[in-house]
C-alpha positions as a Markdown table, in Angstrom:
| # | Residue | x | y | z |
|---|---|---|---|---|
| 1 | Met | -6.8 | -23.6 | -11.2 |
| 2 | Asn | -6.3 | -23.9 | -7.5 |
| 3 | Cys | -6.5 | -21.1 | -4.9 |
| 4 | Ser | -2.8 | -20.3 | -4.9 |
| 5 | Glu | -2.7 | -19.9 | -8.7 |
| 6 | Phe | -5.8 | -17.8 | -8.6 |
| 7 | Arg | -4.2 | -15.4 | -6.1 |
| 8 | Arg | -1.0 | -15.1 | -8.2 |
| 9 | Arg | -2.9 | -14.5 | -11.5 |
| 10 | Leu | -5.1 | -12.0 | -9.7 |
| 11 | Leu | -2.0 | -9.8 | -9.1 |
| 12 | Val | -1.1 | -10.0 | -12.8 |
| 13 | Asp | -4.5 | -9.2 | -14.6 |
| 14 | Pro | -7.7 | -9.3 | -12.6 |
| 15 | Arg | -9.7 | -8.9 | -15.8 |
| 16 | Asp | -8.5 | -12.3 | -17.1 |
| 17 | Pro | -11.8 | -14.2 | -18.0 |
| 18 | Ala | -10.3 | -17.4 | -16.4 |
| 19 | Leu | -10.3 | -15.7 | -13.0 |
| 20 | Ala | -14.0 | -15.0 | -13.3 |
| 21 | Glu | -14.7 | -18.6 | -14.0 |
| 22 | Ala | -12.4 | -19.7 | -11.1 |
| 23 | Ala | -14.2 | -17.3 | -8.8 |
| 24 | Arg | -17.6 | -18.8 | -9.8 |
| 25 | Ala | -16.2 | -22.3 | -9.2 |
| 26 | Gly | -15.2 | -21.2 | -5.7 |
| 27 | Val | -11.4 | -22.1 | -5.9 |
| 28 | Cys | -11.0 | -19.9 | -2.8 |
| 29 | Glu | -13.6 | -19.3 | -0.1 |
| 30 | Asp | -13.4 | -15.5 | -0.8 |
| 31 | Ala | -12.5 | -15.7 | -4.5 |
| 32 | Ser | -15.5 | -13.6 | -5.7 |
| 33 | Gln | -14.8 | -10.9 | -3.1 |
| 34 | Arg | -11.1 | -10.7 | -3.9 |
| 35 | Leu | -11.8 | -10.6 | -7.6 |
| 36 | Ala | -14.3 | -7.7 | -7.2 |
| 37 | Glu | -11.8 | -5.8 | -5.0 |
| 38 | Ala | -9.0 | -6.3 | -7.5 |
| 39 | Ile | -11.1 | -5.1 | -10.4 |
| 40 | Ala | -12.2 | -2.1 | -8.3 |
| 41 | Trp | -8.6 | -1.2 | -7.6 |
| 42 | Glu | -7.7 | -1.4 | -11.3 |
| 43 | Ala | -10.6 | 0.9 | -12.0 |
| 44 | Arg | -9.3 | 3.4 | -9.4 |
| 45 | Ile | -5.8 | 3.4 | -11.1 |
| 46 | Gly | -7.4 | 3.8 | -14.5 |
| 47 | Glu | -9.4 | 6.9 | -13.2 |
| 48 | Ala | -6.2 | 8.4 | -11.8 |
| 49 | Leu | -4.4 | 7.8 | -15.2 |
| 50 | Ala | -7.3 | 9.2 | -17.3 |
| 51 | Val | -5.7 | 12.7 | -17.7 |
| 52 | Pro | -6.4 | 14.2 | -21.1 |
| 53 | Val | -3.5 | 15.7 | -23.0 |
| 54 | Pro | -4.1 | 19.4 | -23.9 |
| 55 | Ala | -4.7 | 19.9 | -27.6 |
| 56 | Gly | -1.7 | 21.1 | -29.5 |
| 57 | Leu | 0.7 | 20.5 | -26.6 |
| 58 | Ala | 3.3 | 18.7 | -28.7 |
| 59 | Asp | 3.2 | 21.4 | -31.3 |
| 60 | Arg | 3.7 | 24.1 | -28.6 |
| 61 | Ile | 6.7 | 22.2 | -27.3 |
| 62 | Leu | 8.2 | 21.9 | -30.8 |
| 63 | Ser | 7.7 | 25.6 | -31.6 |
| 64 | Ala | 9.6 | 26.5 | -28.4 |
| 65 | Leu | 12.7 | 24.5 | -29.6 |
| 66 | Pro | 15.6 | 26.3 | -31.3 |
| 67 | Glu | 15.7 | 25.7 | -35.1 |
| 68 | Pro | 18.9 | 23.9 | -36.4 |
| 69 | Ala | 21.7 | 26.1 | -37.7 |
| 70 | Thr | 21.5 | 27.3 | -41.3 |
| 71 | Gly | 22.8 | 24.6 | -43.6 |
| 72 | Ala | 22.7 | 21.9 | -41.0 |
| 73 | Ser | 22.1 | 18.5 | -42.4 |
| 74 | Val | 18.8 | 17.0 | -41.2 |
| 75 | Pro | 18.2 | 13.4 | -42.4 |
| 76 | Gly | 14.8 | 12.9 | -44.1 |
| 77 | Arg | 13.5 | 10.4 | -41.5 |
| 78 | Trp | 15.0 | 12.0 | -38.4 |
| 79 | Arg | 12.5 | 14.9 | -38.0 |
| 80 | Pro | 9.3 | 12.8 | -38.2 |
| 81 | Arg | 10.7 | 10.3 | -35.7 |
| 82 | Arg | 11.7 | 13.3 | -33.5 |
| 83 | Leu | 8.2 | 14.7 | -33.7 |
| 84 | Gln | 6.7 | 11.4 | -32.7 |
| 85 | Trp | 9.1 | 11.0 | -29.8 |
| 86 | Leu | 8.5 | 14.5 | -28.5 |
| 87 | Ala | 4.7 | 14.1 | -28.8 |
| 88 | Ala | 4.9 | 10.9 | -26.8 |
| 89 | Ala | 7.2 | 12.6 | -24.2 |
| 90 | Ala | 4.8 | 15.4 | -23.9 |
| 91 | Ala | 1.9 | 13.1 | -23.3 |
| 92 | Val | 3.8 | 11.2 | -20.7 |
| 93 | Ala | 4.8 | 14.4 | -18.9 |
| 94 | Val | 1.1 | 15.5 | -18.7 |
| 95 | Leu | 0.1 | 12.1 | -17.6 |
| 96 | Ala | 2.6 | 12.1 | -14.8 |
| 97 | Leu | 1.7 | 15.6 | -13.6 |
| 98 | Gly | -2.0 | 14.7 | -13.6 |
| 99 | Leu | -1.3 | 11.5 | -11.6 |
| 100 | Leu | 0.7 | 13.5 | -9.0 |
| 101 | Trp | -2.1 | 16.0 | -8.8 |
| 102 | Thr | -5.0 | 13.6 | -8.5 |
| 103 | Leu | -3.6 | 10.9 | -6.2 |
| 104 | Pro | -3.0 | 13.1 | -3.2 |
| 105 | Gln | -6.5 | 14.4 | -3.5 |
| 106 | Arg | -7.9 | 10.9 | -3.4 |
| 107 | Val | -6.0 | 10.1 | -0.1 |
| 108 | Ala | -6.4 | 13.4 | 1.6 |
| 109 | Asp | -8.1 | 11.7 | 4.6 |
| 110 | Pro | -5.4 | 11.0 | 7.2 |
| 111 | Thr | -6.8 | 7.5 | 8.0 |
| 112 | Glu | -6.9 | 6.5 | 4.4 |
| 113 | Ala | -3.5 | 8.0 | 3.7 |
| 114 | Leu | -1.9 | 6.1 | 6.6 |
| 115 | Leu | -3.6 | 2.9 | 5.6 |
| 116 | Leu | -2.3 | 3.1 | 2.0 |
| 117 | Ala | 1.2 | 4.1 | 3.1 |
| 118 | Ser | 1.3 | 1.0 | 5.4 |
| 119 | Val | 0.2 | -1.3 | 2.6 |
| 120 | Glu | 2.8 | 0.2 | 0.3 |
| 121 | His | 5.5 | -0.2 | 3.0 |
| 122 | Leu | 5.0 | -4.0 | 3.1 |
| 123 | Thr | 6.9 | -4.2 | -0.3 |
| 124 | His | 10.0 | -2.6 | 1.2 |
| 125 | Glu | 10.7 | -5.2 | 3.9 |
| 126 | Pro | 9.2 | -8.5 | 2.7 |
| 127 | Tyr | 11.8 | -10.4 | 4.7 |
| 128 | Ala | 10.2 | -9.2 | 7.9 |
| 129 | Leu | 7.3 | -11.6 | 7.4 |
| 130 | Thr | 9.8 | -14.6 | 7.3 |
| 131 | Arg | 11.2 | -14.1 | 10.8 |
| 132 | Thr | 10.3 | -16.8 | 13.3 |
| 133 | Ser | 12.6 | -16.1 | 16.3 |
| 134 | Arg | 11.2 | -13.8 | 19.0 |
| 135 | Val | 12.7 | -10.3 | 19.4 |
| 136 | Pro | 14.6 | -10.3 | 22.7 |
| 137 | Pro | 12.5 | -8.4 | 25.3 |
| 138 | Ala | 15.4 | -6.2 | 26.2 |
| 139 | Leu | 15.9 | -5.1 | 22.6 |
| 140 | Ala | 12.1 | -4.5 | 22.2 |
| 141 | His | 12.0 | -2.4 | 25.3 |
| 142 | Arg | 14.9 | -0.3 | 24.1 |
| 143 | Val | 13.4 | 0.3 | 20.6 |
| 144 | Phe | 10.1 | 1.4 | 22.1 |
| 145 | Ala | 11.9 | 3.6 | 24.7 |
| 146 | Glu | 13.9 | 5.3 | 21.9 |
| 147 | Ala | 10.7 | 6.1 | 20.1 |
| 148 | Asp | 9.2 | 7.5 | 23.4 |
| 149 | Val | 6.5 | 4.8 | 23.4 |
| 150 | Arg | 5.8 | 3.4 | 26.9 |
| 151 | Leu | 4.5 | -0.1 | 26.8 |
| 152 | Asp | 5.2 | -3.5 | 28.2 |
| 153 | Ala | 7.0 | -5.1 | 25.2 |
| 154 | Ser | 6.9 | -8.6 | 26.9 |
| 155 | Ala | 3.1 | -8.6 | 26.2 |
| 156 | Leu | 3.7 | -8.7 | 22.5 |
| 157 | Asp | 4.9 | -11.8 | 20.7 |
| 158 | Leu | 7.2 | -9.9 | 18.3 |
| 159 | Val | 9.4 | -11.6 | 15.7 |
| 160 | Tyr | 10.4 | -8.3 | 14.0 |
| 161 | Leu | 10.7 | -4.8 | 15.2 |
| 162 | Asn | 12.2 | -1.7 | 13.6 |
| 163 | Arg | 11.8 | 2.0 | 13.4 |
| 164 | Cys | 10.7 | 2.9 | 9.8 |
| 165 | Pro | 9.7 | 5.9 | 7.8 |
| 166 | Leu | 6.1 | 5.5 | 6.6 |
| 167 | Gly | 5.3 | 8.3 | 4.1 |
| 168 | His | 5.9 | 11.4 | 6.2 |
| 169 | Trp | 5.4 | 9.6 | 9.4 |
| 170 | Arg | 7.9 | 7.8 | 11.7 |
| 171 | Ser | 6.5 | 4.4 | 12.7 |
| 172 | Leu | 7.4 | 1.3 | 14.7 |
| 173 | His | 7.2 | -1.6 | 12.3 |
| 174 | Ala | 6.5 | -4.8 | 14.1 |
| 175 | Val | 5.5 | -8.3 | 13.1 |
| 176 | Met | 3.7 | -10.6 | 15.5 |
| 177 | Arg | 3.1 | -14.4 | 15.4 |
| 178 | Ala | -0.6 | -15.3 | 15.3 |
| 179 | Ala | -2.7 | -18.4 | 14.8 |
| 180 | Glu | -3.4 | -17.8 | 11.1 |
| 181 | Gly | 0.0 | -16.5 | 10.2 |
| 182 | Pro | 2.2 | -13.3 | 10.8 |
| 183 | Val | 0.4 | -10.0 | 11.4 |
| 184 | Thr | 2.2 | -6.8 | 10.6 |
| 185 | Ala | 1.6 | -3.9 | 13.1 |
| 186 | Met | 2.6 | -0.4 | 12.3 |
| 187 | Tyr | 2.4 | 1.9 | 15.3 |
| 188 | Val | 2.6 | 5.7 | 14.6 |
| 189 | Pro | 2.9 | 7.8 | 17.8 |
| 190 | His | 1.0 | 11.1 | 18.0 |
| 191 | Gln | -1.2 | 10.4 | 15.0 |
| 192 | Ala | -5.0 | 10.4 | 15.1 |
| 193 | Val | -7.0 | 7.9 | 13.0 |
| 194 | Glu | -10.5 | 6.5 | 12.8 |
| 195 | Arg | -11.2 | 2.9 | 13.4 |
| 196 | Leu | -11.5 | 1.2 | 10.0 |
| 197 | Asp | -11.5 | -2.3 | 8.5 |
| 198 | Arg | -10.6 | -2.6 | 4.8 |
| 199 | Arg | -9.1 | -4.8 | 2.2 |
| 200 | Val | -6.6 | -3.3 | -0.2 |
| 201 | Glu | -5.8 | -5.7 | -3.0 |
| 202 | Met | -4.9 | -8.9 | -1.2 |
| 203 | Val | -4.2 | -7.3 | 2.2 |
| 204 | Ala | -6.6 | -7.1 | 5.1 |
| 205 | Val | -6.1 | -3.8 | 7.0 |
| 206 | Arg | -7.4 | -2.4 | 10.2 |
| 207 | Thr | -6.6 | 1.1 | 11.6 |
| 208 | Val | -7.1 | 1.6 | 15.4 |
| 209 | Pro | -6.8 | 4.7 | 17.6 |
| 210 | Leu | -4.5 | 3.4 | 20.3 |
| 211 | Gly | -3.0 | 5.4 | 23.2 |
| 212 | Asp | -1.5 | 8.5 | 21.9 |
| 213 | Gly | -1.1 | 7.2 | 18.4 |
| 214 | Ala | -2.4 | 5.0 | 15.6 |
| 215 | Leu | -2.1 | 1.2 | 15.1 |
| 216 | Val | -2.3 | -0.3 | 11.6 |
| 217 | Leu | -2.7 | -4.1 | 11.4 |
| 218 | Leu | -2.0 | -5.9 | 8.1 |
| 219 | Ala | -2.3 | -9.5 | 7.1 |
| 220 | Glu | -3.7 | -11.9 | 4.5 |
| 221 | Ser | -6.8 | -12.4 | 6.7 |
| 222 | Asn | -8.1 | -10.3 | 9.6 |
| 223 | Gln | -9.0 | -13.4 | 11.7 |
| 224 | Asp | -6.2 | -12.6 | 14.2 |
| 225 | Phe | -6.7 | -8.8 | 14.4 |
| 226 | Asp | -8.9 | -8.8 | 17.5 |
| 227 | Ala | -6.3 | -10.9 | 19.4 |
| 228 | Val | -3.4 | -8.7 | 18.2 |
| 229 | Glu | -5.2 | -5.5 | 19.0 |
| 230 | Ser | -6.0 | -6.8 | 22.5 |
| 231 | Ala | -2.3 | -7.6 | 23.0 |
| 232 | Trp | -1.4 | -4.0 | 22.1 |
| 233 | Tyr | -4.0 | -2.6 | 24.4 |
| 234 | Gln | -2.7 | -4.8 | 27.3 |
| 235 | Ala | 0.9 | -3.7 | 26.5 |
| 236 | Leu | -0.1 | -0.1 | 26.8 |
| 237 | Gly | -2.0 | -0.8 | 30.0 |
| 238 | Gly | -5.4 | 0.0 | 28.6 |
| 239 | Pro | -8.7 | -1.8 | 28.3 |
| 240 | Ala | -9.2 | -4.4 | 25.6 |
| 241 | Glu | -12.7 | -3.6 | 24.5 |
| 242 | Leu | -12.8 | -4.8 | 20.9 |
| 243 | Ala | -15.4 | -5.3 | 18.2 |
| 244 | Ala | -15.8 | -9.1 | 17.8 |
| 245 | Gly | -15.3 | -11.1 | 14.7 |
| 246 | Gly | -12.9 | -11.1 | 11.7 |
| 247 | Arg | -12.9 | -12.4 | 8.2 |
């Protein structure tokens, strides 16, 4: 198994024993770390889904249903299957309600919520990472101006720029060229966040308080985050005092 196959299979089933062997063999430089993070993420999902079904829920649902009309024909096998189907539907309904209730509580922190919303948004516009031509400076200036963000767009090597919804926020979704590959930058005006470096599944993420808003950087590796963050500071006319080093 090579590094590319390891990463693909990690997205399918991180508990596959072959992945543990590949991580011990060092097929990727950070294979052990990525495997541990993927298993931890699966565990978080499992905790969110571990919602017990109240005892007797299916029976209470059935008792609330109207009885068939007198003399109506009810095939012998129909009612047991109906009972099984309704019991399964009841369990799914409770599971969904529990998931909707528990997940917002787990991401109540604004920085964490924005970070996770940014990672989720990557799946909506995957083509943005394939762009190679630079966004014309005049167009970039216009997009930033329409969002009431004042910066020198010519300081940013943008290959993609769009105004996108990001959960309940409105963001400027940018992609920049960098030495190790494209870096996605989500800028959310008028939003406060804490500075944070994380990995979420296979994505390196950094949140940065920047100007009057929040900058979220996303890439496969955070090796270029310092340089990209510095470029945004310069574009906003601010200092470029950064914590050194990436991974």
